[in-house]
N, C-alpha and C positions, 0 to 999 in steps of 0.2 A: 504494500500500500504506500503510495507516494504522498508527499505533503499536499500536492495539488488535489488528490482524491479525498483527503481528509478534511471535512468541513465541520461536522458536528459529532458529538459523542453518541448521538442516536439519530435515526432517520426522520424523526418527527420535526422537520424544519419549520413548518407553519406554526405548530404549537410553540416552539422555542421563540420565534420572532414575535409572535402575538403577545406573549406573556412577559417579555423582557425588553427593556429599552434598547434601541439600536447601539448606543455607545457601550452598554454593558456587553452586548453580544459581540461587538468588535473586539473589546478588551479580552473577553473570555476566550474567543477563538485564538487571539494572539498569544495568550498564555499557554493554551494547549499546544499550539504549534511550537512554541518555544520549548515546552517540556519534551515534545517529540524530538526536537532538534538537539537538545542537550543530551538526551538519552543516546541518540545515534552517534554524536560526537564522542562522548565518553566511552561508548562501547568500541568505537573504531580505534581510539587512542589506546585503550587498555587491553583490548582483546582482539583487535583487528577483525571484528565480526559485528553483525547486526544485533541489536538488543533483543529482538523478538521476531518471530516469523508470521504470526497471525494476531489479529485484533478481534476479540469477541465483543460484539455490540448488542445490547439488549434494548427492547422497547420500554415503554412506560406501563407499569401495573396500575390500572385504574380501578375505581370502585365498580360494583356490579352494574350500576346504572350508567357507566361510562364517564362519570365525573372524576375529576382529580381527587385523590385521597388527601384529606387534610384533617388536622386536629380540630379545627374550628367546626367543621361539619360532622366530625365524629363518624365518618362513613367508611371506616376500615375495621376489619376484624382484628381482635387481639391475637397476635401470632402464637403466644404461649397457650392460649385456650385451644387453638387449632392443633398445636403440637401435642398437648396433653390428651386431646380427644382422638386424633387420628395418627399421631406419630410423625416424626420428622421426615421419614421416607415418603410418606403419602404427599406431604406438602412439597417436598423436593421434586418428586416425580411429576406432580401436577404442573409445576412451574416449568420444569425442564422439557416437558412435552407440549408446551403451549407456544403460540406464535410470538410471545414476548422474546423468545430466543432467536427469532428472525428479525429482531429490531422493529417489531410492530407493537402497537398498543394492545393491551390485553385487559379485558374486564374480569376481575377476580371474583370468583363465586365459591362459597363454602360447599355448595352442592357438587362442584367439580372435585374438590378434595375428598368429599364423602364417596363419590363414585370411584375415584382412584383407589381409595382405601378398600372398598368392597371388591372391585374387579381386578386389582393387582396385588395389594399387600395381603389382604385376608385370604385370597385364593392361594397365594404362595405359602402362607402359613398353614393352610389346610393340607396342602400337598406334603409339607414337612411333617405335620402331625400324622398323616397317613403313613409315611415312611417309618416313623417311629413305632407305629402300631405293630409293624412286622419286623422289629429288630431281631427277633429270634431266627429269622430265615438267613442262612449263611449265603453270602454272595459267591459266585464263581470267580475264578482268577482270569478267565478269558471272556471277552465280549463276542460271543459267537451264536447268539440266538437266531433261530430260523423263523421265529414268530413274526408275522406280518406287521403287527403293531409295534413290536420292539424295533424292527428295522426302520419303520417309518419315523418313530420319535428320535432314534439315533441320527437319522439323516437330517431331520428338522433341527436337531441340536447343533450339528456341524454347520448347517446352513445359517443358523442364527449367529454363531460365532463369526463366520465369514462376513455376514452383512453388517452387524453392529460394529465390527472392527473397522470397516470402511466408514461408517457413520461417525465413529469417534474420531478417526483421523481427519475427517473433514469438518469437525466441530458441529456436526448436525445431531444435536440431542433430540430433536423432534422425531427424526427418522429412527433413532435408536429406541426411544420410548415406545413408538408405534410397534416396532418389531418385538420388543420385550413383552408388551401387553398381549399381543396376539399369541405369542408362544406360550405364555403362562396359561392363557385360556385354553389353548389346544391341549396342553399337558394335563390340566385339571379336568376339563369337561369331556375330553375324548379319551386320552390314554389311560389316566388313572381310573376314571369311571368304568371304562370298558374292561379293565383288568382286575377288578376287585375279586372276582372268583379265583383267578390265578394266584393272587396273593393269599387268599383264604386256603388254597390248596398247597401252599408252601412252594410255589414255583420259583426256582433259583434264577432262571433266566429273567423273569420279570423283576425280581429284586435287584439283580446285577445291573440291568438296564436302567432302572430308576435311579440307582446310586450314581451311575455314570452321567446321566442327564442332569441330576441336581448338582453334582460337583462342578460340572462345566458351566451350568447356569449361574451358580453362585459367583464364579469368577467373572463371568461375562457382565453381570448386572452390578458388580461392585462399585464402578464409578458413578452409577445413577442411584442405586439403592444400597448404600454402604452398610446400614444396620441390618437390613433384611438379608443381605448377602452373607454377613457374618453369622447371623442366626442359622441360616440354611447350611452353611459350611460346617458349623459346629454340630448341627444335628446329625451329620454324617459320621461323626466320631472323630473329626480332625481336631487336633490340639492347637495347631498354629492358626494365626489369623489369615483369613482369605486375602487380606490386603498385603500380605507378605509373599503371596504365591505368584508364580509367573503367569503371564497372560496365556490363556489356552490357545492351542493351534487347532485349526479345523483340518479334518482328514478327508481328502477327496475320495478315498476308497470307501468311506462310510456314508458318502452322500449319494443318494439315488433320486435324481430329479423326476424320473418317470413314476417312481413309487409315490412321491409327494403329490404329483399331478393326479394320479389315479385315486389316491385317498381323498383328495380335495373334491374330485368329481363324485366319489361315493358319498361323501358327506353332503354334497349338494342334493343328490337324489334323496337321501334320508330326510333332509330338511324339508324338501318339497312334499314328500309323502306324509311326514308328520303333520304338516299344515293341513293336508287333505283329511287326515284323520280327525283333526280338530273341527274342520268344517262339517264333517259328517257326524260329529259328536260320538266318535268311537274311541273309548279309553284305550290306552296302550296295553292294559292288562287283557283286553279282549283280542284273542288271536284271530287272524284273517287267513283265508285260504291261499291267496296269491297276490303278487304285485307284478305288473307288466311294465318293464322299463324299455322304452323305445327311443332309439337315437342317441343313447349315451354309450360311449366306448368304455365299458367296465369289464375287466377280466373276471372269469368265474371264481378266482381265488378270493374275491371280495364278497361273494354271495353270503358266506356265513355271517359276516358283519351286518349285512342288510337284513338277513333273516332275524337276527337277534335284536337289532335296533328297532325294527318295525313290527316285530312279533307276527310274522307271516310264515306260512308253511312252505311256500314255493316262490322262487324268483324266476321270472320269464324274461330273458334278455333278448330283445328284438333289434336287429340292425335296420336302420331307417335314416332317411335324411331329416325327418321331422322328429323333434324331441317331444316325448309325451310319457307321462307316468300315470298308470291306472291301478287302483286298488279294487280288488274284488270284495265288495262290502256285504255280500250275502252271508248271514250268520246261520249256520246249520246247528242242529241240536248238539252235535259233538263239539263244535267250536264254542257254543254258548256255555256248555258244561265246563270246558277247560277255562274259559274266561272267569266264570264264577269261582272256580277252584283257585285260580291265581289270586283273586281278590281276598278270598278267605285266608289263603296262606300268608298274604301280606298283613292282614289284620292280626293273625296269630303271632307273627314275628314281632309286630309292634308291641303286642301285649306281653310277650316274653321279655322284651327289652324293658318295658315299664316295670315288670316284676323283678328286674335285676338278674335275670338268668343270662348265662353266657352260652356261646355256641355249643360247647361240649355237654351242657346239661340236657338230660333226657326228660321227657314229660309223658304222662298219661293224659290223653286228651279226649274230651267229649264235645261234639259239635251238635248244637240244638238249633233247629230252624223252624220257621213258621210256615206251615202248609206242607201237605204230603207231596205235592208236585215238585216243590223246591228240594225236598228231601231226596226224591228220586233223582233229581238232576245232579246232586253232589255225590250220589252213589254210583254214577256212571264210571266206566273205565277211564275216561279222560281226566277224572279227578283223583286218580289213585296215587299221584305224586305228592299229595299233601303231607302224609306222615314223614316221608324222607325230608321234605323241604323244611319242616318245622321242628324236626328232632323229636318226633313222637314214636315211642316204641309200642304204645298201646293207643288205639283210637276206636271210638264208637260214635255212632251218629243216630240221631233221633229227633223227636219233637221237643218243644220247650219243657224244661224240668219244673217240678214243684219246688216250693221254697225249702221243704225238708231235704229234698235230694240235692239242692244247691249247696247246702251246708257241708256236704261231704268233700267239697273241693277247696283247695287252697286259694285258687285264683279264678276269677270269672270276669267277663267283659261282654258288653253288648254293642251291636252295631246294626246297620241296615245295608243290604246289598240288593240292588234291583228292586227296591221298595219292600223287601221282605226282612222281617226281624231275624237276626241271628245272634245266638249267644254261645260263647265258648267257655268251657270249664277245664282246668288242668291242674295236675299235681306234679311237683318235681319228684322224679324217681331217684332214690339213693341219696 
């Protein structure tokens, strides 16, 4: 940057000239130019080099309504209240991801800090807590998982390192924050959520992959989210500070652009189909017979993800120029029975949790329902998975019990499914 290019310490020239006398503006610019001049002269004399290579210029942080913040108007939030409420990282990330870092004016809003806290900080902490829950699973020494989701998140991690490294080097904190936010959302709402069963089963590949991801993520976000990065790094069992570690290198061998594109396309199809389920008012617990996916280039290896995400029995991929997604919304008695059973299983699982039971605890269960037709429905073969799903070694089904019969059970709870009353009674075994 030459002296001729440098006019103001920020780009809001009109605001500067409007609010300050012309003589003051001229003197101020003269002083700044002199400061730059002396820095260059001293650096050249002492070190034969320039004093700096880049100048970071920010805009002006304004009140939420666009007015200038001032003590007289009392139109600014107390920073300590914000920090105590949301943490320093939330405030830091919110500002560094805003247009104020592009030397533009920025209307500050606490709602923005709150959103950052929920969609970045809290989500990151939840992933760290999830990792801690499965501390008993030993990681493998090698990163060689063949699981599709493992390969995808590993590729995404290396892509993130590559991209935000470029953003940091160009002083583009907005670009870096955007990539970090998207990655944390992908990690939490797609990878972790989809792999809960693998962690419950003690899958070493899943645990090894997540540790690799979190370790590299903590190093990558350290300049933007220093405290969260430190928390995350220590959660992994590291004793040193993340801020004393070397910057991570991305590996081209672990990056698979086609895999990332295919997964993105799969998620797009899932998103469209889920919206269609909402329009048709079909809850996700209700299985459907088929989804027809037309015009989307999705390999068959992604069918299992689609089946599970959308709770459908069959995926029909059709090659076509026209993009179209159709759900078969016809509910057969078999599908209805399975849907009811899924809702019952979820209800029982929630009540087990409320009763303080853990996964390993076994129960003796009685399911009582209102109406003989409903009782026949949950007695169908499609509902036979309930005992295994809820950890019941003994199960019985019948109509609603009398008060005397209810007293024989330690726990009971009542709900409604498809307009019918249902009560569950269970005792912990052993």
